C-alpha positions as CSV (number, residue, x, y, z in Angstrom):
1,X,115.0,75.6,115.1
2,X,111.4,75.1,114.2
3,X,110.5,75.7,117.8
4,X,112.6,78.9,117.9
5,X,111.1,80.1,114.7
6,X,107.6,79.5,116.1
7,X,108.5,81.4,119.2
8,X,109.9,84.2,117.1
9,X,106.7,84.5,115.1
10,X,104.6,84.6,118.3
11,X,106.7,87.2,120.0
12,X,107.0,89.3,117.0
13,X,103.3,89.5,116.5
14,X,102.4,89.6,120.1
15,X,102.6,93.4,120.6
16,X,101.1,94.1,117.2
17,X,98.1,92.0,118.2
18,X,97.8,93.7,121.6
19,X,97.7,97.1,120.0
20,X,95.2,96.1,117.3
21,X,92.8,94.1,119.5
22,X,90.8,97.1,120.7
23,X,90.8,98.7,117.3
24,X,89.6,95.6,115.6
25,X,87.0,95.0,118.2
26,X,85.6,98.5,117.8
27,X,85.9,98.9,114.0
28,X,85.6,95.5,112.5
29,X,83.8,93.4,115.1
30,X,86.7,91.0,114.6
31,X,87.5,90.1,118.1
32,X,85.7,87.5,120.2
33,X,86.3,86.7,123.8
34,X,85.6,83.6,125.9
35,X,86.4,83.2,129.6
36,X,87.1,80.1,131.5
37,X,88.9,79.7,134.8
38,X,89.6,83.4,134.9
39,X,91.7,83.4,131.8
40,X,90.7,85.4,128.6
41,X,91.7,84.4,125.1
42,X,91.4,87.1,122.4
43,X,90.7,85.6,119.0
44,X,91.9,87.7,116.0
45,X,91.0,86.8,112.5
46,X,93.9,87.8,110.4
47,X,92.5,88.3,106.9
48,X,95.8,89.3,105.4
49,X,97.3,85.9,106.1
50,X,94.1,83.9,105.6
51,X,94.3,81.9,108.8
52,X,91.5,81.5,111.2
53,X,92.9,82.6,114.5
54,X,96.0,83.6,116.4
55,X,95.5,83.6,120.1
56,X,97.2,85.1,123.1
57,X,96.3,85.1,126.7
58,X,95.4,87.9,129.0
59,X,94.6,87.9,132.7
60,X,92.1,90.5,134.1
61,X,92.2,92.4,130.8
62,X,95.9,93.3,131.1
63,X,99.0,91.7,129.6
64,X,100.7,89.2,131.8
65,X,104.3,90.5,131.8
66,X,105.6,87.4,133.6
67,X,105.0,83.9,132.2
68,X,101.5,82.9,133.4
69,X,100.8,79.5,135.1
70,X,99.3,78.3,131.8
71,X,99.9,79.8,128.4
72,X,98.4,78.7,125.1
73,X,99.3,80.1,121.7
74,X,97.6,78.4,118.8
75,X,97.2,78.8,115.1
76,X,94.4,77.5,113.0
77,X,94.7,77.6,109.2
78,X,91.8,77.9,106.8
79,X,91.1,75.6,104.0
80,X,91.6,76.8,100.4
81,X,87.8,77.2,99.9
82,X,87.6,79.4,103.0
83,X,90.6,81.4,101.8
84,X,88.8,82.1,98.6
85,X,85.8,83.2,100.5
86,X,87.9,85.5,102.7
87,X,89.7,86.9,99.6
88,X,86.4,87.8,98.0
89,X,85.3,89.6,101.2
90,X,88.8,91.0,101.9
91,X,87.6,94.6,102.4
92,X,84.6,94.0,104.6
93,X,84.9,96.2,107.6
94,X,81.3,96.6,108.7
95,X,79.9,94.9,111.8
96,X,78.8,91.8,109.8
97,X,82.2,91.4,108.3
98,X,82.9,88.0,109.8
99,X,79.3,86.8,110.3
100,X,79.0,85.3,106.9
101,X,82.3,84.2,105.3
102,X,84.1,83.2,108.4
103,X,81.2,81.6,110.4
104,X,82.5,78.1,109.8
105,X,86.0,79.1,111.0
106,X,84.5,80.8,114.0
107,X,82.3,77.9,115.0
108,X,85.2,75.4,114.7
109,X,87.7,77.7,116.4
110,X,85.3,78.5,119.2
111,X,84.8,74.8,119.8
112,X,88.5,74.2,119.7
113,X,89.1,77.1,122.2
114,X,86.5,75.8,124.6
115,X,88.3,72.5,124.8
116,X,91.7,74.1,124.7
117,X,90.9,76.5,127.5
118,X,89.5,73.7,129.6
119,X,92.9,72.1,129.2
120,X,94.5,75.4,130.1
121,X,92.4,75.7,133.2
122,X,93.4,72.2,134.2
123,X,97.0,73.2,133.7
124,X,96.5,76.2,135.9
125,X,95.1,74.1,138.7
126,X,98.0,71.7,138.7
127,X,100.7,71.8,141.4
128,X,103.3,74.4,140.5
129,X,106.0,71.7,140.8
130,X,104.4,69.8,137.9
131,X,106.5,70.6,134.9
132,X,104.8,68.3,132.5
133,X,103.4,69.6,129.2
134,X,99.9,69.1,128.0
135,X,99.8,68.7,124.2
136,X,96.7,69.6,122.3
137,X,96.2,68.5,118.7
138,X,93.5,69.9,116.5
139,X,93.3,66.8,114.2
140,X,92.5,64.5,117.1
141,X,90.1,67.1,118.5
142,X,88.2,67.4,115.2
143,X,87.9,63.7,114.6
144,X,86.7,63.0,118.2
145,X,84.2,65.9,118.1
146,X,82.9,65.3,114.6
147,X,84.1,68.6,113.3
148,X,85.1,69.0,109.7
149,X,88.8,69.2,109.4
150,X,88.5,71.3,106.2
151,X,88.0,74.4,108.4
152,X,91.1,73.9,110.4
153,X,94.2,72.5,108.6
154,X,96.3,72.5,111.7
155,X,96.1,73.9,115.2
156,X,98.5,72.4,117.7
157,X,99.6,73.9,120.9
158,X,101.4,72.9,124.1
159,X,100.5,74.2,127.5
160,X,103.1,74.2,130.2
161,X,102.8,75.0,133.9
162,X,106.5,75.8,134.4
163,X,106.8,79.3,135.9
164,X,110.3,79.9,134.5
165,X,109.4,79.1,130.9
166,X,107.3,80.6,128.2
167,X,104.8,78.6,126.3
168,X,106.2,75.5,124.6
169,X,104.8,75.5,121.1
170,X,104.4,72.5,118.8
171,X,102.3,74.3,116.2
172,X,103.6,73.9,112.7
173,X,104.7,77.2,111.1
174,X,105.1,78.5,107.6
175,X,108.5,80.1,108.4
176,X,111.7,78.2,107.7
177,X,110.0,74.9,107.3
178,X,113.1,73.3,105.9
179,X,115.3,74.5,108.8
180,X,116.6,71.6,110.7
181,X,119.5,73.1,112.6
182,X,119.6,72.6,116.3
183,X,119.0,75.9,118.1
184,X,121.4,74.8,120.9
185,X,124.2,75.0,118.3
186,X,123.6,78.8,117.8
187,X,125.9,81.1,119.7
188,X,124.3,83.5,122.2
189,X,125.0,87.3,121.9
190,X,124.3,90.2,124.2
191,X,122.7,93.3,122.9
192,X,125.9,95.2,123.5
193,X,127.6,92.8,121.2
194,X,124.9,93.2,118.6
195,X,125.2,97.0,118.9
196,X,128.9,96.8,117.8
197,X,127.7,95.6,114.4
198,X,125.9,98.8,113.3
199,X,127.4,99.2,109.9
200,X,130.1,101.6,111.1
201,X,133.8,100.9,110.9
202,X,135.3,100.0,114.3
203,X,137.9,97.7,115.8
204,X,135.1,95.2,116.6
205,X,133.5,95.6,113.2
206,X,136.2,95.9,110.6
207,X,134.0,94.7,107.8
208,X,131.1,97.1,108.6
209,X,128.6,94.2,109.2
210,X,125.0,95.0,110.2
211,X,123.3,92.9,112.8
212,X,119.8,93.2,114.2
213,X,117.8,91.2,116.7
214,X,114.2,90.2,116.5
215,X,112.1,87.9,118.8
216,X,115.2,86.6,120.7
217,X,117.2,85.8,117.6
218,X,120.1,87.6,116.0
219,X,120.5,88.2,112.3
220,X,123.2,89.5,110.0
221,X,121.4,91.6,107.4
222,X,124.4,93.1,105.7
223,X,123.8,91.5,102.3
224,X,120.1,92.3,102.4
225,X,120.2,96.0,103.2
226,X,120.4,97.1,99.5
227,X,117.4,94.9,98.7
228,X,115.1,96.0,101.5
229,X,111.8,96.8,99.8
230,X,111.3,99.8,102.1
231,X,114.8,101.2,101.2
232,X,118.2,100.9,102.8
233,X,117.6,104.1,104.9
234,X,114.7,102.5,106.7
235,X,116.3,99.2,107.6
236,X,119.5,101.0,108.7
237,X,117.5,102.7,111.4
238,X,117.6,99.4,113.3
239,X,121.2,98.7,112.7
240,X,122.9,97.2,115.8
241,X,119.6,97.0,117.7
242,X,116.2,95.4,118.1
243,X,113.7,95.9,115.3
244,X,110.5,95.2,117.3
245,X,109.8,98.9,117.7
246,X,110.0,99.5,114.0
247,X,107.8,96.6,113.1
248,X,105.3,97.8,115.7
249,X,104.9,100.9,113.5
250,X,105.6,99.5,110.0
251,X,103.0,96.7,110.4
252,X,103.2,95.7,106.7
253,X,105.8,93.3,107.9
254,X,103.0,91.2,109.3
255,X,101.0,91.2,106.0
256,X,102.8,88.1,104.6
257,X,105.3,85.4,105.5
258,X,108.0,87.0,103.3
259,X,109.8,89.1,106.0
260,X,110.3,86.2,108.4
261,X,111.2,83.9,105.5
262,X,113.9,86.3,104.5
263,X,115.1,86.7,108.0
264,X,115.4,82.9,108.5
265,X,118.2,82.9,105.9
266,X,120.2,85.5,107.8
267,X,120.0,83.8,111.2
268,X,123.4,83.8,113.1
269,X,122.6,83.4,116.7
270,X,120.4,83.8,119.8
271,X,119.9,87.0,121.9
272,X,120.7,86.6,125.5
273,X,117.4,86.0,127.3
274,X,117.9,88.9,129.7
275,X,118.3,91.3,126.8
276,X,115.2,89.9,125.1
277,X,113.2,90.2,128.3
278,X,114.2,93.9,128.5
279,X,113.1,94.4,124.9
280,X,109.8,92.7,125.7
281,X,109.3,95.0,128.7
282,X,110.0,98.0,126.6
283,X,107.5,96.9,124.0
284,X,104.9,96.4,126.7
285,X,105.6,100.0,127.7
286,X,105.0,101.0,124.1
287,X,101.6,99.5,124.1
288,X,100.7,101.0,127.5
289,X,102.2,104.5,127.3
290,X,102.2,105.5,123.6
291,X,99.1,106.1,121.5
292,X,98.4,103.6,118.8
293,X,99.7,105.3,115.6
294,X,96.7,103.9,113.8
295,X,94.1,105.0,116.3
296,X,92.7,107.8,114.1
297,X,92.4,105.9,110.8
298,X,89.4,107.0,108.7
299,X,86.5,104.7,108.1
300,X,86.7,102.9,104.7
301,X,84.1,101.5,102.3
302,X,83.4,97.8,102.7
303,X,83.6,97.2,99.0
304,X,87.3,97.9,98.8
305,X,89.6,94.8,98.6
306,X,92.0,95.3,101.6
307,X,95.5,93.9,101.3
308,X,96.6,95.4,104.6
309,X,95.1,97.9,107.0
310,X,98.1,99.0,109.1
311,X,98.9,100.9,106.9
312,X,95.9,100.7,104.7
313,X,96.3,99.4,101.2
314,X,93.1,98.6,99.3
315,X,92.1,98.3,95.7
316,X,88.9,98.7,93.8
317,X,87.0,95.5,92.9
318,X,87.2,94.5,89.3
319,X,83.5,94.9,88.6
320,X,83.4,98.4,90.2
321,X,86.4,99.9,88.4
322,X,84.4,101.1,85.3
323,X,81.0,101.6,86.9
324,X,81.6,105.4,86.8
325,X,84.1,107.4,84.9
326,X,85.0,109.4,88.0
327,X,85.7,107.1,90.9
328,X,83.6,108.0,94.0
329,X,85.9,109.2,96.8
330,X,84.9,106.3,99.1
331,X,85.9,103.8,96.4
332,X,89.1,105.4,95.3
333,X,92.0,103.0,95.8
334,X,94.2,103.6,98.9
335,X,98.0,103.2,99.0
336,X,99.7,104.3,102.2
337,X,103.2,103.8,103.7
338,X,102.3,105.1,107.1
339,X,99.4,105.9,109.4
340,X,97.1,108.7,108.0
341,X,98.2,112.0,109.5
342,X,95.6,113.5,111.9
343,X,95.3,117.2,112.4
344,X,93.3,118.6,115.2
345,X,91.3,121.8,114.7
346,X,94.1,123.9,116.3
347,X,96.7,122.2,114.2
348,X,94.6,122.8,111.1
349,X,94.3,126.5,111.8
350,X,98.0,126.8,112.3
351,X,98.8,124.7,109.2
352,X,101.1,126.4,106.7
353,X,102.5,125.1,103.5
354,X,106.3,125.8,103.4
355,X,107.7,126.9,100.1
356,X,111.5,126.9,100.0
357,X,112.8,129.4,97.4
358,X,116.4,129.5,98.6
359,X,117.6,128.4,95.1
360,X,116.4,131.7,93.8
361,X,118.7,133.6,96.2
362,X,122.4,132.8,95.6
363,X,123.7,134.4,98.8
364,X,121.3,132.4,101.0
365,X,122.0,129.3,99.0
366,X,125.8,129.6,99.5
367,X,125.2,130.1,103.3
368,X,123.0,127.1,103.5
369,X,125.5,124.9,101.6
370,X,128.3,126.1,103.8
371,X,126.3,125.3,106.9
372,X,125.4,121.9,105.6
373,X,129.0,121.1,104.8
374,X,130.1,122.2,108.3
375,X,127.4,120.1,109.9
376,X,128.3,117.1,107.8
377,X,131.9,117.2,109.0
378,X,130.9,116.8,112.6
379,X,131.2,113.2,113.9
380,X,128.4,112.8,116.4
381,X,128.9,109.7,118.6
382,X,125.7,108.6,120.1
383,X,125.6,107.1,123.5
384,X,124.8,103.5,123.6
385,X,122.3,102.0,125.9
386,X,122.7,98.6,127.4
387,X,119.6,96.9,125.8
388,X,118.6,99.1,122.9
389,X,121.2,101.2,121.3
390,X,120.7,105.0,121.3
391,X,117.1,104.9,122.5
392,X,114.3,102.9,124.0
393,X,111.4,101.3,122.2
394,X,109.1,104.0,123.5
395,X,111.4,106.7,122.2
396,X,111.7,105.0,118.8
397,X,107.9,104.8,118.3
398,X,107.4,108.3,119.5
399,X,110.1,109.6,117.2
400,X,108.7,107.7,114.2
401,X,105.1,108.8,114.9
402,X,105.9,112.4,115.5
403,X,106.4,114.9,112.7
404,X,110.0,114.2,111.8
405,X,110.2,116.2,108.5
406,X,112.9,118.7,108.1
407,X,112.5,122.3,109.2
408,X,113.8,125.3,107.5
409,X,117.2,126.5,108.7
410,X,118.0,130.2,109.3
411,X,119.9,130.3,105.9
412,X,116.8,129.3,103.9
413,X,114.3,131.6,102.2
414,X,111.0,130.1,103.0
415,X,107.4,131.4,102.5
416,X,104.6,130.0,104.6
417,X,101.2,130.0,103.0
418,X,97.9,129.3,104.8
419,X,95.1,127.3,103.3
420,X,93.0,130.4,102.9
421,X,95.8,132.1,100.9
422,X,96.1,129.1,98.6
423,X,92.3,128.9,98.2
424,X,92.3,132.6,97.2
425,X,94.3,131.8,94.1
426,X,92.4,131.1,90.8
427,X,90.8,127.7,91.1
428,X,91.4,125.1,88.4
429,X,89.8,121.7,88.0
430,X,91.6,118.8,86.5
431,X,90.5,115.2,85.8
432,X,93.4,112.9,86.3
433,X,93.9,109.2,86.8
434,X,96.2,107.9,89.5
435,X,97.7,104.4,89.4
436,X,99.9,102.7,91.9
437,X,103.2,101.6,90.3
438,X,102.7,98.1,91.6
439,X,99.3,97.7,90.0
440,X,98.9,94.1,88.7
441,X,102.0,93.0,90.8
442,X,100.0,89.8,91.6
443,X,100.4,88.7,88.0
444,X,104.2,89.0,88.3
445,X,104.1,86.7,91.4
446,X,102.8,83.9,89.2
447,X,106.1,83.9,87.4
448,X,108.4,84.6,90.4
449,X,107.9,86.1,93.8
450,X,108.3,89.9,94.1
451,X,108.2,92.1,97.1
452,X,105.3,94.3,97.8
453,X,101.5,94.3,97.9
454,X,100.1,91.7,95.4
455,X,97.7,94.1,93.7
456,X,95.2,93.0,91.1
457,X,94.2,95.6,88.5
458,X,92.3,97.7,91.0
459,X,95.1,100.0,92.2
460,X,93.9,102.7,89.7
461,X,91.2,105.4,90.0
462,X,90.2,108.7,88.5
463,X,88.9,111.9,90.1
464,X,88.3,115.5,89.3
465,X,90.8,117.5,91.4
466,X,90.3,121.1,92.4
467,X,93.0,123.5,93.5
468,X,95.6,126.1,92.5
469,X,98.2,125.8,89.8
470,X,101.6,125.0,91.3
471,X,103.1,127.9,89.4
472,X,100.6,130.3,91.0
473,X,101.5,129.0,94.5
474,X,105.2,129.7,93.7
475,X,104.3,133.2,92.6
476,X,102.4,133.8,95.8
477,X,105.3,132.5,97.8
478,X,107.7,134.8,96.0
479,X,105.4,137.8,96.6
480,X,105.4,137.0,100.3
481,X,109.2,136.7,100.4
482,X,109.6,139.9,98.6
483,X,107.3,141.8,101.0
484,X,109.1,140.4,104.0
485,X,112.4,141.5,102.4
486,X,114.2,138.7,104.1
487,X,117.1,138.7,101.7
488,X,118.3,140.0,98.4
489,X,117.5,138.3,95.1
490,X,120.3,137.2,92.7
491,X,122.8,139.6,91.3
492,X,121.4,140.1,87.8
493,X,118.0,141.2,89.3
494,X,119.3,143.6,92.0
495,X,118.5,146.7,89.9
496,X,115.0,145.5,89.2
497,X,112.0,145.0,91.5
498,X,111.4,141.6,92.7
499,X,108.2,141.4,90.6
500,X,110.4,141.1,87.5
501,X,111.6,137.7,88.9
502,X,108.0,136.7,89.6
503,X,107.1,137.4,86.0
504,X,109.7,134.9,84.7
505,X,107.7,132.1,86.4
506,X,105.1,132.5,83.6
507,X,107.6,131.3,81.1
508,X,109.4,128.0,81.7
509,X,112.2,128.9,79.3
510,X,112.9,132.2,80.9
511,X,113.0,130.6,84.3
512,X,115.5,127.9,83.2
513,X,117.7,130.5,81.4
514,X,117.9,132.6,84.5
515,X,118.3,129.7,86.9
516,X,119.9,126.8,85.1
517,X,120.5,125.1,88.4
518,X,116.8,124.7,88.9
519,X,116.1,121.1,87.9
520,X,113.7,119.6,90.4
521,X,110.7,120.4,92.5
522,X,110.8,118.6,95.8
523,X,107.7,117.6,97.9
524,X,107.6,116.7,101.5
525,X,104.6,115.1,103.3
526,X,103.3,115.4,106.8
527,X,104.1,111.7,107.2
528,X,107.7,112.2,106.2
529,X,107.6,111.0,102.6
530,X,109.9,112.7,100.2
531,X,109.5,112.8,96.4
532,X,110.2,115.1,93.5
533,X,109.5,115.8,89.9
534,X,111.6,117.4,87.2
535,X,111.2,121.2,86.9
536,X,110.2,121.0,83.2
537,X,107.0,119.2,84.2
538,X,106.3,121.2,87.3
539,X,106.7,124.7,85.8
540,X,105.4,124.0,82.4
541,X,102.0,125.8,82.0
542,X,100.9,122.8,79.9
543,X,102.0,120.3,82.6
544,X,98.9,121.1,84.6
545,X,100.5,120.4,88.0
546,X,98.3,121.7,90.8
547,X,98.2,121.9,94.6
548,X,94.8,120.3,95.2
549,X,92.4,120.8,98.1
550,X,89.3,119.3,96.5
551,X,88.4,115.8,95.1
552,X,85.3,115.3,93.1
553,X,83.8,118.6,94.4
554,X,84.5,117.9,98.1
555,X,87.3,118.6,100.5
556,X,90.1,116.1,100.1
557,X,89.3,113.0,102.2
558,X,92.0,112.3,104.8
559,X,92.9,109.1,103.0
560,X,93.7,111.1,99.9
561,X,95.7,113.9,101.2
562,X,93.8,116.3,103.4
563,X,94.4,119.2,103.6
564,X,96.7,119.5,100.5
565,X,98.2,117.2,98.0
566,X,100.1,117.6,94.7
567,X,98.5,116.3,91.5
568,X,101.1,115.6,88.9
569,X,99.0,114.3,86.0
570,X,100.5,111.6,83.8
571,X,103.0,110.6,86.5
572,X,103.2,107.6,88.8
573,X,100.9,108.1,91.8
574,X,103.9,108.2,94.2
575,X,104.8,111.5,92.8
576,X,101.4,112.9,93.6
577,X,102.4,113.5,97.2
578,X,99.5,113.4,99.8
579,X,99.4,115.6,102.9
580,X,101.7,118.1,101.4
581,X,103.7,120.0,104.0
582,X,106.6,121.5,102.0
583,X,107.7,122.1,98.4
584,X,111.1,123.3,97.4
585,X,112.9,124.5,94.3
586,X,116.0,122.3,94.1
587,X,119.1,121.4,92.1
588,X,118.8,117.7,92.8
589,X,116.0,115.2,93.2
590,X,114.6,114.4,96.6
591,X,116.5,112.3,99.0
592,X,115.1,109.1,100.5
593,X,113.9,105.7,99.5
594,X,110.8,106.8,97.6
595,X,112.9,108.8,95.1
596,X,116.4,107.4,95.1
597,X,116.0,103.9,96.7
598,X,114.9,100.6,95.4
599,X,111.3,101.2,96.1
600,X,110.4,102.8,92.7
601,X,113.2,101.7,90.4
602,X,112.8,98.9,87.9
603,X,115.7,96.4,87.8
604,X,116.3,94.2,84.8
605,X,114.5,90.8,85.0
606,X,117.7,88.9,85.6
607,X,118.8,91.1,88.5
608,X,117.7,89.8,91.9
609,X,120.2,91.6,94.0
610,X,120.2,95.4,94.0
611,X,123.9,95.4,94.8
612,X,124.5,94.3,91.2
613,X,123.4,97.7,89.9
614,X,124.1,101.3,90.7
615,X,120.7,102.6,91.8
616,X,122.0,106.2,91.6
617,X,122.4,105.8,87.9
618,X,118.9,104.4,87.4
619,X,115.9,106.8,87.1
620,X,113.0,106.5,89.4
621,X,109.5,106.1,88.0
622,X,107.9,109.3,86.7
623,X,105.8,109.2,83.5
624,X,103.7,106.1,83.2
625,X,103.5,103.8,80.2
626,X,100.5,102.2,78.5
627,X,98.0,100.1,80.5
628,X,94.6,98.5,80.0
629,X,92.3,96.1,81.7
630,X,89.2,94.1,81.2
631,X,86.5,94.5,83.9
632,X,83.4,92.9,82.4
633,X,82.6,90.1,80.0
634,X,79.1,89.1,78.8
635,X,77.9,86.1,76.8
636,X,76.2,86.8,73.4
637,X,73.9,84.3,71.5
638,X,76.0,84.2,68.4
639,X,78.8,82.2,66.8
640,X,81.1,83.6,64.1
641,X,83.0,81.4,61.7
642,X,86.6,82.5,62.1
643,X,87.8,84.0,58.8
644,X,90.7,82.2,57.1
645,X,91.3,84.5,54.1
646,X,90.9,88.2,53.4
647,X,87.9,87.4,51.2
648,X,86.2,85.4,53.9
649,X,86.9,88.2,56.4
650,X,85.3,90.8,54.1
651,X,82.2,88.6,53.3
652,X,81.6,86.9,56.7
653,X,83.3,89.3,59.2
654,X,80.1,91.1,60.1
655,X,77.7,88.1,59.9
656,X,76.6,85.9,62.7
657,X,74.7,82.6,63.1
658,X,72.6,81.6,66.0
659,X,74.2,79.4,68.7
660,X,72.1,78.1,71.6
661,X,74.7,78.4,74.3
662,X,73.3,81.6,75.7
663,X,70.7,80.5,78.2
664,X,71.2,76.9,77.2
665,X,73.3,74.1,78.6
666,X,74.1,72.6,75.1
667,X,77.8,71.6,75.4
668,X,80.4,73.6,73.5
669,X,83.2,72.0,71.5
670,X,86.8,73.0,72.3
671,X,88.0,75.2,69.4
672,X,84.5,76.4,68.6
673,X,84.1,80.1,68.1
674,X,81.6,82.1,70.2
675,X,80.9,85.8,70.5
676,X,81.3,87.7,73.8
677,X,81.0,91.3,74.7
678,X,83.7,92.7,76.9
679,X,84.6,96.1,78.3
680,X,87.3,97.8,80.3
681,X,89.7,100.7,80.6
682,X,93.0,102.0,79.1
683,X,95.4,104.7,80.2
684,X,98.7,106.1,79.1
685,X,101.0,108.3,81.1
686,X,102.6,111.6,80.1
687,X,99.4,113.0,78.7
688,X,99.6,110.7,75.6
689,X,96.1,110.1,74.3
690,X,94.9,106.5,73.9
691,X,94.2,106.0,70.2
692,X,93.2,102.4,70.1
693,X,92.4,99.3,72.3
694,X,92.7,95.9,70.7
695,X,91.0,92.8,72.0
696,X,91.6,89.2,71.0
697,X,89.8,86.0,71.8
698,X,92.1,83.6,70.0
699,X,95.5,84.3,71.6
700,X,96.4,87.1,69.2
701,X,95.6,85.3,65.8
702,X,93.2,88.1,65.1
703,X,92.3,91.4,66.9
704,X,89.1,93.4,67.2
705,X,89.3,97.2,67.7
706,X,87.3,98.4,70.6
707,X,85.0,101.4,70.7
708,X,86.1,104.1,73.0
709,X,82.9,105.0,75.0
710,X,84.3,107.6,77.4
711,X,87.4,109.8,77.7
712,X,88.1,110.1,74.0
713,X,87.7,113.9,73.9
714,X,90.7,114.8,76.1
715,X,93.1,117.6,74.8
716,X,95.9,116.5,72.6
717,X,98.9,115.5,74.6
718,X,97.1,116.5,77.8
719,X,95.0,113.3,78.2
720,X,95.5,112.9,81.9
721,X,92.7,110.4,82.5
722,X,91.7,106.9,81.4
723,X,89.3,105.9,78.6
724,X,86.6,103.3,78.8
725,X,86.0,100.9,75.9
726,X,83.8,98.0,74.9
727,X,84.1,95.4,72.1
728,X,82.3,92.3,70.7
729,X,84.9,89.6,70.3
730,X,84.9,86.2,68.6
731,X,86.6,83.9,71.0
732,X,87.8,80.3,70.8
733,X,86.4,77.9,73.4
734,X,89.1,76.5,75.6
735,X,90.0,72.8,76.1
736,X,87.7,72.7,79.1
737,X,84.7,73.3,76.8
738,X,83.1,75.9,79.0
739,X,85.4,79.0,78.9
740,X,87.2,81.4,76.6
741,X,90.3,83.5,77.2
742,X,90.5,87.2,76.3
743,X,93.4,89.6,76.1
744,X,93.5,93.3,75.5
745,X,96.3,95.9,74.8
746,X,96.2,99.7,74.6
747,X,97.9,101.8,72.0
748,X,98.8,105.5,72.7
749,X,99.3,108.4,70.3
750,X,103.1,107.6,70.1
751,X,102.0,104.1,69.1
752,X,103.5,102.6,72.2
753,X,101.7,99.4,73.1
754,X,101.8,96.7,75.7
755,X,104.1,93.8,75.6
756,X,102.6,90.4,75.0
757,X,104.4,88.6,77.9
758,X,105.2,89.7,81.4
759,X,108.4,87.7,81.4
760,X,110.5,90.5,79.9
761,X,108.9,93.0,82.3
762,X,109.4,91.1,85.5
763,X,111.4,92.9,88.2
764,X,112.1,92.1,91.8
765,X,110.0,95.0,93.0
766,X,107.0,94.0,90.8
767,X,106.6,97.4,89.2
768,X,104.8,98.4,86.0
769,X,103.3,95.1,84.9
770,X,101.7,96.4,81.7
771,X,101.7,93.2,79.7
772,X,98.5,92.1,77.9
773,X,95.7,92.0,80.3
774,X,94.3,88.4,80.2
775,X,91.1,87.0,81.6
776,X,89.4,83.7,81.4
777,X,85.6,83.8,81.2
778,X,83.1,81.0,81.5
779,X,80.5,81.0,78.7
780,X,78.5,78.1,80.0
């Protein structure tokens, strides 16, 4: 089974690596090539998984579709020290990215490859009837060649010359290490058999099971569907079929070992080799005949800490977060679910923001509901293909990378606004902080593993956004609809001009009174993302929701929503939809995983299986709570006697005595009190002003109130941006004699504060870790 899991890993990443090789080579200078005996090995440094190289063979610069005479697949893992170096340099994407931190790995890997390829060349020159396997072990190689083994933990491969077989791998693998089942005991299924288990009730699937195949293996994912981090809707797209085409697009599956570790627990059989061969051929067609969906990604700043680049997810380094109150555009954190939409000049000229106002017109609304009900009653049976149900891999990738958002039906009342029309509206500027809901998820992982990007505290940034008020955009849309005279407004307004309805948009209460069914504003993105906010926020003149086209005085960068995005201040960043294509007045919240699925819902700490709760009864994230963070700590040359009574605190609290630890190597005593200066940020959602930040250096026995240095003058209950703070803190020297531990907590105007422990906040999705922010700092 270990062998099968290794082959699965190699096959699954094979097409992903092929599609990214050219991009990495151009953009990151991360590919190196060496040729021996007419065979080329492409070396890819995978910084997301912190291993040195993953190799695959090409012949004459093209993929060998049939098993080559000699195949080598190898994996070299980095030592912990090298991993730390890589993590510190995670976001480097300039030409010298790998020249410094990974030089040792490259040197060792190159030496290994030279010897390994010599072995491959020897295998290629053997008689085709020779089926023997040449094993290559990195440990032996390092010892015999006087190469430090700390740079390569393991790198084993087997090279076979048998034409009818793929490479036999002996490399150890992180996946399913405890699996000791014999692969020969697994049943073999054809793709047509897998297709029967698509979650639909049928004679062959009475229990509505859901099977999928990946890398030549078959999995029953029925029990996992509700817990899929990307939402049940996404994983069900592959029900009864192969998931290789989807993972080719959603490459975050390659960012960690978690997906394959999860799959290993659902393994039920093998896929018939002929069917897997056909899938592999289709994936080759994908790489050859479809554009790489990540081909037009923007250039990013090398300071960003990159957690994954397909799609891009990158945070701001800790020391950079509070360097400027407004985060520069190029350093603003990036959180994507898909490739960045790319609009050509022609597409940009033709771009129109769709504004669906059907809810305002009862007759049109009734027709649309009737049409939807009739359409929902039709049972469309899709034809089934022999190898991949319903479609080919090429079709799947093209469908997923093409604009698949909904279009307005004939029964809808839709205005279409150009960029120039929106920019003609009164311009407003708004300073607002955006924070990923998973910020500080990495801290949760220290307690128990969660699913998602392991952010530090850097998935937060602030900008000044420029654009038009959402309510003004709706008014403009209503004017356009009225001029077009496409339909009649609601009955109570028939005797009046349409402008009387427009005027009600100025008053939230009047609008709700006239249209009590209006509860939500839905947003739809060019990349297919769906989200919504409550109407009370969106239409409230003091809610300050805008349709933005500028960021810090410049056109929106592509990474941050060009040409339009919604800014919903005080709400989780996921509601601030980028690349806005459509907005809609609606009775219900948006459909889809980002609004109704597991993605942005916080389960109780004890719930590990989403099937144990009713997600429909749980609200999705909207307003944010209180957060704070420490970004800098400085040593001061003072010591302070820790007060033990109120009298001592009054007398000695502001006094200090010299301590020669600053600039000196005089040892400190554990339990001794030293003075440090620390600074950071704090933010509360919902417009609630930060009124205080407390800092402790003795595990909460005493607290110091920080001084707010920036952001304290925001309007009451409309404080949409963070504050910066600084504080001098007496801190207790830890047992190691060289460090202190600090913690901070923010307090908002409702006197909400942060919980001391993250244990009560832990949730399987790793959302909203707003426990005390703690940092250990060396004072020696």
